C-alpha positions in Angstrom: 49.6 102.0 5.5 51.5 104.0 4.7 55.1 105.6 5.5 56.5 108.8 3.8 59.8 110.1 4.2 62.0 112.9 2.6 64.9 111.3 2.3 65.1 109.0 -0.5 67.4 106.8 1.0 64.7 106.2 4.3 61.6 105.7 1.8 63.8 102.7 -0.2 65.1 100.9 3.4 61.5 101.2 4.3 60.1 99.4 1.7 62.7 96.8 1.7 61.5 96.4 5.5 57.6 95.9 4.7 58.8 92.9 2.0 60.9 91.6 4.8 57.7 91.3 6.9 55.7 89.9 4.5 53.4 92.4 3.6 52.2 93.5 0.4 52.1 95.9 -2.3 47.8 96.7 -1.5 48.5 97.2 2.3 51.7 98.8 2.8 53.2 101.8 0.4 56.5 103.8 0.8 55.5 107.5 -0.8 58.1 111.2 -0.9 56.5 113.4 1.1 57.1 116.6 3.0 55.4 117.6 5.7 55.5 121.5 5.8 53.3 121.0 2.4 50.9 118.4 3.0 47.9 120.2 1.3 47.0 117.5 -1.0 46.2 115.4 1.3 42.4 114.0 1.9 40.3 115.7 4.6 40.5 112.3 6.9 42.8 109.8 4.8 44.3 108.9 8.1 43.2 107.7 11.1 46.4 107.5 13.1 49.4 109.4 12.6 52.4 108.2 13.8 56.2 110.4 13.8 59.3 109.7 15.5 61.6 112.7 16.4 60.9 114.3 12.8 58.3 117.1 13.9 61.1 119.5 15.6 62.0 120.1 11.7 58.6 121.7 10.7 59.0 124.4 9.7 55.8 126.2 11.1 55.1 123.0 13.9 51.4 124.9 14.7 50.5 125.0 11.3 51.2 121.4 10.3 49.7 120.7 14.2 46.8 122.0 12.3 46.9 120.3 9.2 47.5 116.7 10.7 44.3 117.8 12.2 41.7 118.7 8.9 43.6 115.2 7.6 43.0 112.4 10.2 39.9 110.9 10.5 36.9 111.4 12.9 38.3 109.8 15.8 41.5 109.4 14.8 45.4 110.4 16.9 48.9 111.9 16.9 51.3 110.0 18.4 54.1 110.8 18.2 57.9 111.7 20.0 61.1 114.2 19.6 63.6 115.7 21.3 62.6 118.6 23.5 65.3 121.2 25.4 64.5 122.7 28.5 67.2 125.2 29.8 65.7 124.3 33.2 66.7 120.3 32.6 68.5 118.1 35.8 72.7 118.1 35.0 71.7 113.7 35.6 69.1 111.7 35.4 69.3 109.3 38.4 
């Protein structure tokens, strides 16, 4: 498993949590990575890509999705959550 972030603070937090969970470095790594430049990642390198409320910060979302498709293994999946805004959003949530 590889965790990535552009924040060194978040990377350090992820390393600490992995240690607390007993994950060893041969099973879990934390890397600085900017998802707007993942051209160095090998084709098919990942089976699963997860992103939690980060894609909205991408400078080129279409390119990012294309790069995700490239670095996913055949049959791999991308799972993500993000904040969306709509001018048609209801004023109240029931």
